[in-house]
N, C-alpha and C positions, 0 to 999 in steps of 0.2 A: 423883650424882643421888639416891641413897638418902636422903641428908640432906634434900634438897628435897622428897622424897615424904613423909618422916616429919614434918618441921616446916619449912615454907618460910621462915617469918620467922627462925627460929634459924639456918638455913643461910645466908640472905642476910646477916644480921647478922655471922655468923662471917667471911664473905668480905669484908665491908666493913671489919671490924676488921683483918683480915690486910692489906688494901691500905693502910689508915691506918698500921699498924705498919711496913710496908715503907717508906713515904714518910718517916716519922719517923726510921727508922734511917738512911736516905740523908741526911737533913738533919744528923744527928749525925756521920756518918762522912765526908761529903764535905769537901774542903779548904776552909778559911776564910781570910780575910784577917786581918791583925792587928787590924782593927776588929771582928772577930767576924761578918763577913758572908761569904756564899758567894763563892767566886772566880767569875770570868766563866764558865769552863768548867763549874764545878759548877752554876751557875745555868742554863746551857744544858741540862745533863743533867737538872736538876729539871724544866724545862719539858717536855722530851721524855718523861720518866717520868710526869709529871702527865697528859699526854694519853693515854698507855697505860693508866694506872690508871683514868682516867675511862672509857675504853672498856670496860675489864674490869668495873668496877662496874656500868655500864649493862647489860652482858651478863648479869651476875648478877641485876640487877633484872628483866630480861626473863624469866629462868629462874624467878625468884620469882613473877612474874605468872602465867606458864604453870602453875606448880605450884599456885598458889591456885585457878585455874580448874579444873585437873585434880582437885584435892581436892574442890571443890564438886560437880563432875560425878560423882565416885565416891560422894559422900554422898547423891546423889539416889536411890540404890538403897533407901534407908530411907524414901522418900516413896512410898507405894503409888499415889498418883494422878499421879505424875510421868510425863509422856509423852516418852520419849526421841525418838520419831519427830518430834514437833513441834519439839523443840529442834534436831535435826539439820536439819530443813526450814528453820527460822528462820535458822540459821547459814548454810546454803547460799544463801539468798536474798541475803545481803549481798555483792554484787559477786563472787560465786563465790570467797569467801575460804577455803572449806573444800575442800581437795583432798588426797587420799591420794597421796603420792609414794612410789614403790617404794624410792628411795634412802633417804628418811627412815625408812621402815619397816624397811629393812635394818639400820639402825643399832641396832635393838633386838634383833637376833637373838642368842640365847644369854643374854639378860638378862630377868629377870622385869620386865614393865612393865604398870602398871595401864592400863586402857583410856582413862581420863581423860588420862593423860600422852601417849598416842599421839594422841588427838584434839587436845589442846592444841598438840602439836608440829606438827600438820598445818594449823593455823589460820594464815592470813597476816595481816599488818597489826599485829603487836605494837608496831611502832615508830610507828604512826599513832595519835595520841591520839583522833581522831574515831572510830576503830573500837574 
């Protein structure tokens, strides 16, 4: 998470490249037919791996989005006229999407966490493009 706090775009890009490299390695290492195509079992494995990699990349994209939001929220401390209470009120009005959950907060124990990251983690609806 430290990488996402420091530079969300770089952290996401790193994870996307890692996923791509893993898939490319599988393509090179899986058994091939004499025609140079993946065997049926290798193709099936690639389909399963593709679904898993897609879910992983989407998870990292969500973390990227949360980290960007958290960074923007942290940067508002440099804007003297910024009203944190107004922002929290506006967020809370949206279908009660802002809820502090003790279990989620407990995940941060023992780790330094910027307030923006904690707030971003408590927001619901990251998978809903309308929100």
